[in-house]
N, CA, C and O atoms as a printed pandas DataFrame, in Angstrom:
     atom_number atom_name residue_name chain_id  residue_number  x_coord  y_coord  z_coord
0              1         N          MET        A               1   28.934    1.411  110.530
1              2        CA          MET        A               1   28.659    0.855  111.846
2              3         C          MET        A               1   27.155    0.604  111.965
3              4         O          MET        A               1   26.347    1.473  111.636
4              5         N          SER        A               2   26.793   -0.566  112.429
5              6        CA          SER        A               2   25.377   -0.913  112.578
6              7         C          SER        A               2   24.775   -0.211  113.802
7              8         O          SER        A               2   25.499    0.261  114.678
8              9         N          ASN        A               3   23.459   -0.151  113.845
9             10        CA          ASN        A               3   22.792    0.487  114.981
10            11         C          ASN        A               3   23.093   -0.209  116.303
11            12         O          ASN        A               3   23.177    0.447  117.342
12            13         N          ILE        A               4   23.256   -1.535  116.277
13            14        CA          ILE        A               4   23.566   -2.239  117.531
14            15         C          ILE        A               4   24.972   -1.866  118.005
15            16         O          ILE        A               4   25.211   -1.757  119.208
16            17         N          ASP        A               5   25.895   -1.672  117.072
17            18        CA          ASP        A               5   27.250   -1.244  117.437
18            19         C          ASP        A               5   27.235    0.177  117.987
19            20         O          ASP        A               5   27.931    0.487  118.955
20            21         N          ILE        A               6   26.437    1.033  117.361
21            22        CA          ILE        A               6   26.299    2.416  117.838
22            23         C          ILE        A               6   25.690    2.409  119.239
23            24         O          ILE        A               6   26.166    3.103  120.137
24            25         N          TYR        A               7   24.646    1.628  119.411
25            26        CA          TYR        A               7   23.964    1.514  120.709
26            27         C          TYR        A               7   24.946    1.061  121.798
27            28         O          TYR        A               7   24.996    1.636  122.885
28            29         N          ARG        A               8   25.710    0.038  121.488
29            30        CA          ARG        A               8   26.703   -0.485  122.438
30            31         C          ARG        A               8   27.737    0.594  122.779
31            32         O          ARG        A               8   28.102    0.761  123.943
32            33         N          SER        A               9   28.198    1.315  121.775
33            34        CA          SER        A               9   29.201    2.355  122.018
34            35         C          SER        A               9   28.630    3.506  122.844
35            36         O          SER        A               9   29.359    4.139  123.608
36            37         N          ILE        A              10   27.335    3.782  122.699
37            38        CA          ILE        A              10   26.693    4.817  123.522
38            39         C          ILE        A              10   26.767    4.418  124.997
39            40         O          ILE        A              10   27.069    5.248  125.855
40            41         N          PHE        A              11   26.492    3.153  125.285
41            42        CA          PHE        A              11   26.592    2.673  126.669
42            43         C          PHE        A              11   28.015    2.823  127.192
43            44         O          PHE        A              11   28.228    3.333  128.291
44            45         N          ILE        A              12   28.970    2.384  126.414
45            46        CA          ILE        A              12   30.369    2.404  126.837
46            47         C          ILE        A              12   30.833    3.841  127.095
47            48         O          ILE        A              12   31.487    4.118  128.101
48            49         N          GLU        A              13   30.491    4.745  126.183
49            50        CA          GLU        A              13   30.913    6.138  126.319
50            51         C          GLU        A              13   30.140    6.868  127.414
51            52         O          GLU        A              13   30.740    7.542  128.252
52            53         N          SER        A              14   28.814    6.741  127.413
53            54        CA          SER        A              14   27.989    7.497  128.367
54            55         C          SER        A              14   28.229    7.072  129.809
55            56         O          SER        A              14   28.215    7.899  130.720
56            57         N          LEU        A              15   28.450    5.780  130.006
57            58        CA          LEU        A              15   28.630    5.266  131.368
58            59         C          LEU        A              15   30.099    5.056  131.715
59            60         O          LEU        A              15   30.428    4.551  132.788
60            61         N          ASP        A              16   30.975    5.449  130.797
61            62        CA          ASP        A              16   32.421    5.366  131.016
62            63         C          ASP        A              16   32.843    3.953  131.449
63            64         O          ASP        A              16   33.518    3.758  132.460
64            65         N          ILE        A              17   32.414    2.982  130.638
65            66        CA          ILE        A              17   32.722    1.579  130.895
66            67         C          ILE        A              17   33.905    1.188  130.019
67            68         O          ILE        A              17   33.958    1.558  128.847
68            69         N          ASP        A              18   34.843    0.452  130.575
69            70        CA          ASP        A              18   35.932   -0.090  129.772
70            71         C          ASP        A              18   35.318   -1.094  128.799
71            72         O          ASP        A              18   34.542   -1.959  129.204
72            73         N          GLU        A              19   35.659   -0.981  127.537
73            74        CA          GLU        A              19   35.040   -1.830  126.510
74            75         C          GLU        A              19   35.141   -3.320  126.836
75            76         O          GLU        A              19   34.207   -4.075  126.568
76            77         N          LYS        A              20   36.248   -3.741  127.401
77            78        CA          LYS        A              20   36.412   -5.164  127.721
78            79         C          LYS        A              20   35.538   -5.597  128.897
79            80         O          LYS        A              20   35.297   -6.791  129.076
80            81         N          ASP        A              21   35.066   -4.657  129.691
81            82        CA          ASP        A              21   34.214   -4.975  130.842
82            83         C          ASP        A              21   32.724   -4.909  130.528
83            84         O          ASP        A              21   31.895   -5.291  131.354
84            85         N          PHE        A              22   32.379   -4.423  129.327
85            86        CA          PHE        A              22   30.971   -4.287  128.969
86            87         C          PHE        A              22   30.324   -5.658  128.782
87            88         O          PHE        A              22   30.902   -6.553  128.165
88            89         N          LYS        A              23   29.112   -5.807  129.324
89            90        CA          LYS        A              23   28.343   -7.045  129.160
90            91         C          LYS        A              23   26.921   -6.679  128.749
91            92         O          LYS        A              23   26.350   -5.708  129.245
92            93         N          GLU        A              24   26.362   -7.463  127.841
93            94        CA          GLU        A              24   25.021   -7.160  127.326
94            95         C          GLU        A              24   23.912   -7.428  128.344
95            96         O          GLU        A              24   22.762   -7.057  128.109
96            97         N          ASN        A              25   24.234   -8.060  129.458
97            98        CA          ASN        A              25   23.220   -8.279  130.492
98            99         C          ASN        A              25   23.238   -7.158  131.540
99           100         O          ASN        A              25   22.678   -7.306  132.627
100          101         N          LEU        A              26   23.883   -6.047  131.205
101          102        CA          LEU        A              26   23.989   -4.899  132.108
102          103         C          LEU        A              26   22.605   -4.345  132.442
103          104         O          LEU        A              26   21.759   -4.167  131.566
104          105         N          LYS        A              27   22.399   -4.078  133.738
105          106        CA          LYS        A              27   21.135   -3.523  134.211
106          107         C          LYS        A              27   21.386   -2.265  135.027
107          108         O          LYS        A              27   22.479   -2.054  135.552
108          109         N          TYR        A              28   20.355   -1.436  135.122
109          110        CA          TYR        A              28   20.405   -0.203  135.894
110          111         C          TYR        A              28   20.881   -0.505  137.320
111          112         O          TYR        A              28   20.403   -1.439  137.962
112          113         N          ASN        A              29   21.805    0.281  137.787
113          114        CA          ASN        A              29   22.407    0.174  139.125
114          115         C          ASN        A              29   23.311   -1.047  139.311
115          116         O          ASN        A              29   23.755   -1.305  140.429
116          117         N          ASP        A              30   23.597   -1.812  138.238
117          118        CA          ASP        A              30   24.568   -2.910  138.340
118          119         C          ASP        A              30   25.972   -2.367  138.574
119          120         O          ASP        A              30   26.800   -2.999  139.229
120          121         N          ILE        A              31   26.219   -1.187  138.027
121          122        CA          ILE        A              31   27.515   -0.534  138.184
122          123         C          ILE        A              31   27.271    0.869  138.726
123          124         O          ILE        A              31   26.223    1.455  138.457
124          125         N          PRO        A              32   28.215    1.416  139.482
125          126        CA          PRO        A              32   28.012    2.753  140.065
126          127         C          PRO        A              32   27.760    3.840  139.019
127          128         O          PRO        A              32   27.057    4.814  139.289
128          129         N          GLU        A              33   28.330    3.673  137.833
129          130        CA          GLU        A              33   28.173    4.689  136.787
130          131         C          GLU        A              33   26.745    4.781  136.257
131          132         O          GLU        A              33   26.338    5.827  135.751
132          133         N          TRP        A              34   25.980    3.687  136.370
133          134        CA          TRP        A              34   24.596    3.734  135.891
134          135         C          TRP        A              34   23.661    4.031  137.054
135          136         O          TRP        A              34   22.889    3.183  137.502
136          137         N          ASP        A              35   23.762    5.264  137.520
137          138        CA          ASP        A              35   22.857    5.770  138.552
138          139         C          ASP        A              35   21.880    6.714  137.849
139          140         O          ASP        A              35   21.793    6.702  136.621
140          141         N          SER        A              36   21.158    7.517  138.594
141          142        CA          SER        A              36   20.154    8.389  137.965
142          143         C          SER        A              36   20.789    9.403  137.015
143          144         O          SER        A              36   20.229    9.695  135.958
144          145         N          ILE        A              37   21.937    9.935  137.378
145          146        CA          ILE        A              37   22.610   10.902  136.507
146          147         C          ILE        A              37   23.148   10.195  135.263
147          148         O          ILE        A              37   23.004   10.697  134.148
148          149         N          GLY        A              38   23.762    9.043  135.454
149          150        CA          GLY        A              38   24.247    8.252  134.328
150          151         C          GLY        A              38   23.111    7.859  133.399
151          152         O          GLY        A              38   23.278    7.813  132.180
152          153         N          HIS        A              39   21.955    7.575  133.987
153          154        CA          HIS        A              39   20.785    7.186  133.193
154          155         C          HIS        A              39   20.366    8.324  132.266
155          156         O          HIS        A              39   20.107    8.102  131.083
156          157         N          MET        A              40   20.303    9.525  132.796
157          158        CA          MET        A              40   19.882   10.655  131.972
158          159         C          MET        A              40   20.931   10.977  130.907
159          160         O          MET        A              40   20.582   11.385  129.799
160          161         N          THR        A              41   22.203   10.800  131.230
161          162        CA          THR        A              41   23.271   10.986  130.242
162          163         C          THR        A              41   23.107    9.977  129.110
163          164         O          THR        A              41   23.241   10.316  127.934
164          165         N          LEU        A              42   22.817    8.742  129.481
165          166        CA          LEU        A              42   22.609    7.668  128.516
166          167         C          LEU        A              42   21.395    7.954  127.629
167          168         O          LEU        A              42   21.471    7.803  126.409
168          169         N          MET        A              43   20.280    8.363  128.233
169          170        CA          MET        A              43   19.061    8.642  127.473
170          171         C          MET        A              43   19.291    9.793  126.486
171          172         O          MET        A              43   18.858    9.734  125.336
172          173         N          SER        A              44   19.965   10.817  126.946
173          174        CA          SER        A              44   20.259   11.966  126.099
174          175         C          SER        A              44   21.134   11.568  124.912
175          176         O          SER        A              44   20.893   12.005  123.787
176          177         N          ALA        A              45   22.139   10.748  125.160
177          178        CA          ALA        A              45   23.032   10.302  124.084
178          179         C          ALA        A              45   22.279    9.442  123.070
179          180         O          ALA        A              45   22.512    9.552  121.866
180          181         N          ILE        A              46   21.385    8.594  123.553
181          182        CA          ILE        A              46   20.589    7.751  122.647
182          183         C          ILE        A              46   19.689    8.622  121.773
183          184         O          ILE        A              46   19.591    8.417  120.563
184          185         N          GLU        A              47   19.040    9.588  122.399
185          186        CA          GLU        A              47   18.165   10.481  121.629
186          187         C          GLU        A              47   18.963   11.239  120.561
187          188         O          GLU        A              47   18.528   11.368  119.417
188          189         N          GLU        A              48   20.112   11.723  120.951
189          190        CA          GLU        A              48   20.935   12.503  120.022
190          191         C          GLU        A              48   21.467   11.646  118.871
191          192         O          GLU        A              48   21.358   12.032  117.708
192          193         N          LYS        A              49   22.033   10.498  119.189
193          194        CA          LYS        A              49   22.643    9.629  118.161
194          195         C          LYS        A              49   21.620    9.103  117.172
195          196         O          LYS        A              49   21.896    9.021  115.975
196          197         N          PHE        A              50   20.434    8.745  117.666
197          198        CA          PHE        A              50   19.425    8.149  116.799
198          199         C          PHE        A              50   18.359    9.152  116.338
199          200         O          PHE        A              50   17.415    8.791  115.636
200          201         N          ASN        A              51   18.530   10.418  116.746
201          202        CA          ASN        A              51   17.621   11.489  116.347
202          203         C          ASN        A              51   16.163   11.139  116.661
203          204         O          ASN        A              51   15.289   11.201  115.797
204          205         N          ILE        A              52   15.930   10.770  117.925
205          206        CA          ILE        A              52   14.587   10.419  118.398
206          207         C          ILE        A              52   14.311   11.171  119.696
207          208         O          ILE        A              52   15.222   11.741  120.297
208          209         N          THR        A              53   13.070   11.168  120.117
209          210        CA          THR        A              53   12.685   11.694  121.427
210          211         C          THR        A              53   11.964   10.573  122.157
211          212         O          THR        A              53   10.888   10.134  121.749
212          213         N          LEU        A              54   12.569   10.120  123.235
213          214        CA          LEU        A              54   11.987    9.031  124.018
214          215         C          LEU        A              54   10.817    9.539  124.848
215          216         O          LEU        A              54   10.878   10.625  125.424
216          217         N          GLU        A              55    9.765    8.758  124.904
217          218        CA          GLU        A              55    8.636    9.089  125.772
218          219         C          GLU        A              55    9.065    8.873  127.219
219          220         O          GLU        A              55    9.926    8.040  127.503
220          221         N          THR        A              56    8.466    9.622  128.121
221          222        CA          THR        A              56    8.806    9.539  129.542
222          223         C          THR        A              56    8.696    8.116  130.070
223          224         O          THR        A              56    9.579    7.659  130.797
224          225         N          ASP        A              57    7.639    7.416  129.720
225          226        CA          ASP        A              57    7.463    6.030  130.180
226          227         C          ASP        A              57    8.610    5.140  129.710
227          228         O          ASP        A              57    9.036    4.241  130.435
228          229         N          ASP        A              58    9.107    5.383  128.511
229          230        CA          ASP        A              58   10.215    4.585  127.991
230          231         C          ASP        A              58   11.516    4.884  128.736
231          232         O          ASP        A              58   12.316    3.980  128.976
232          233         N          VAL        A              59   11.727    6.135  129.098
233          234        CA          VAL        A              59   12.915    6.506  129.880
234          235         C          VAL        A              59   12.875    5.788  131.224
235          236         O          VAL        A              59   13.895    5.283  131.693
236          237         N          VAL        A              60   11.713    5.744  131.834
237          238        CA          VAL        A              60   11.548    5.085  133.136
238          239         C          VAL        A              60   11.708    3.567  133.006
239          240         O          VAL        A              60   12.323    2.930  133.862
240          241         N          ASP        A              61   11.159    2.996  131.944
241          242        CA          ASP        A              61   11.206    1.538  131.749
242          243         C          ASP        A              61   12.563    1.038  131.259
243          244         O          ASP        A              61   12.829   -0.163  131.304
244          245         N          PHE        A              62   13.410    1.930  130.800
245          246        CA          PHE        A              62   14.706    1.590  130.215
246          247         C          PHE        A              62   15.661    1.193  131.341
247          248         O          PHE        A              62   16.433    2.017  131.830
248          249         N          ASP        A              63   15.601   -0.080  131.749
249          250        CA          ASP        A              63   16.364   -0.497  132.925
250          251         C          ASP        A              63   17.447   -1.536  132.652
251          252         O          ASP        A              63   18.044   -2.082  133.580
252          253         N          SER        A              64   17.693   -1.802  131.376
253          254        CA          SER        A              64   18.781   -2.720  131.029
254          255         C          SER        A              64   19.158   -2.526  129.560
255          256         O          SER        A              64   18.396   -1.953  128.781
256          257         N          PHE        A              65   20.330   -3.007  129.201
257          258        CA          PHE        A              65   20.782   -2.946  127.815
258          259         C          PHE        A              65   19.776   -3.653  126.911
259          260         O          PHE        A              65   19.401   -3.130  125.861
260          261         N          LYS        A              66   19.342   -4.841  127.321
261          262        CA          LYS        A              66   18.413   -5.638  126.508
262          263         C          LYS        A              66   17.027   -4.999  126.428
263          264         O          LYS        A              66   16.399   -5.007  125.369
264          265         N          LYS        A              67   16.554   -4.451  127.533
265          266        CA          LYS        A              67   15.245   -3.775  127.539
266          267         C          LYS        A              67   15.287   -2.566  126.602
267          268         O          LYS        A              67   14.301   -2.250  125.935
268          269         N          GLY        A              68   16.427   -1.902  126.562
269          270        CA          GLY        A              68   16.591   -0.764  125.664
270          271         C          GLY        A              68   16.410   -1.153  124.209
271          272         O          GLY        A              68   15.805   -0.413  123.434
272          273         N          ILE        A              69   16.930   -2.308  123.838
273          274        CA          ILE        A              69   16.760   -2.789  122.461
274          275         C          ILE        A              69   15.277   -2.968  122.155
275          276         O          ILE        A              69   14.795   -2.559  121.099
276          277         N          GLU        A              70   14.560   -3.586  123.094
277          278        CA          GLU        A              70   13.103   -3.770  122.929
278          279         C          GLU        A              70   12.395   -2.431  122.748
279          280         O          GLU        A              70   11.588   -2.259  121.834
280          281         N          LEU        A              71   12.708   -1.489  123.631
281          282        CA          LEU        A              71   12.051   -0.181  123.589
282          283         C          LEU        A              71   12.381    0.571  122.312
283          284         O          LEU        A              71   11.521    1.249  121.750
284          285         N          LEU        A              72   13.621    0.459  121.851
285          286        CA          LEU        A              72   14.032    1.224  120.676
286          287         C          LEU        A              72   13.467    0.668  119.369
287          288         O          LEU        A              72   13.531    1.333  118.335
288          289         N          LYS        A              73   12.920   -0.532  119.407
289          290        CA          LYS        A              73   12.237   -1.079  118.233
290          291         C          LYS        A              73   11.015   -0.220  117.894
291          292         O          LYS        A              73   10.662   -0.050  116.727
292          293         N          LYS        A              74   10.391    0.306  118.921
293          294        CA          LYS        A              74    9.221    1.177  118.753
294          295         C          LYS        A              74    9.586    2.448  117.956
295          296         O          LYS        A              74    8.753    3.019  117.252
296          297         N          TYR        A              75   10.844    2.865  118.089
297          298        CA          TYR        A              75   11.324    4.070  117.405
298          299         C          TYR        A              75   12.031    3.735  116.089
299          300         O          TYR        A              75   12.637    4.599  115.456
300          301         N          LYS        A              76   11.940    2.466  115.696
301          302        CA          LYS        A              76   12.526    1.954  114.453
302          303         C          LYS        A              76   14.047    2.079  114.415
303          304         O          LYS        A              76   14.637    2.243  113.347
304          305         N          VAL        A              77   14.680    2.002  115.593
305          306        CA          VAL        A              77   16.142    1.993  115.668
306          307         C          VAL        A              77   16.634    0.574  115.353
307          308         O          VAL        A              77   17.671    0.393  114.716
308          309         N          PHE        A              78   15.876   -0.423  115.809
309          310        CA          PHE        A              78   16.211   -1.832  115.551
310          311         C          PHE        A              78   15.077   -2.521  114.826
311          312         O          PHE        A              78   15.170   -3.710  114.521
């Protein structure tokens, strides 16, 4: 499984999204599941799966699926 597939599955699992309803233009607070608690669940899962520690600024700036890809390039995930 590629890192982008893993990343996508982290979103689906952490935010409890039906796979057929997932969209790559998903943004923070677009769905009720991506609230502050969902955000921290998502960040924790990303750190665990990719064995990284996100900087606080990156956790705060991580406001969409696409922005996450940009941020994770810094950690050599993509």
